[in-house]
C-alpha positions, 0 to 999 in steps of 0.5 A: 847404243853408246860410243865406240868400244874402248880399245884393247889397251883401254880395257886392260888399262882400266882392269889393271887399275881397278885391281891396283885399287883393291884395298886387299892388294894395297894391305898386302903390299903394305904387310909385305913391304913391312916384313921385308924392312923389319927382317933387315932385307935389302932394297933390292928385294922390295924392288924385286918383289914389286916388279915380279908382282907387277909383271905377273899381274900384267901377264895374268890380266892380259889374258881375261882382258883380251878374251872380254874384248874379243867376246864383247861383239859376240855378247853384246846383243845378249847383254841387253836381254841379261841386264833386263832379266836382272833388273826384273829379278832385283825388282821381284826381290825388292818387292818380296822384301817390301811385302815381308816387312809390312 
């Protein structure tokens, strides 16, 4: 087994950073801020928008992160078999593709 499981804050932080680094999120924010500046919106509108999205995302991701953290201990033994079965299925598909292209 690997080292100790990360804490709730580490799980939340990594999930949040993964979401924030999503290209669609970045493009959506760029489009919203461009629309605000083109429409002559006040700077407070941009701050309100960014703050609202941040708080809403943080509250939303708190729930699935907390659930995943609590279910990790229960699911860990099953994950080994899920990983092995997935590996066998991937190898079988690779074999089928190799045979089909030969």
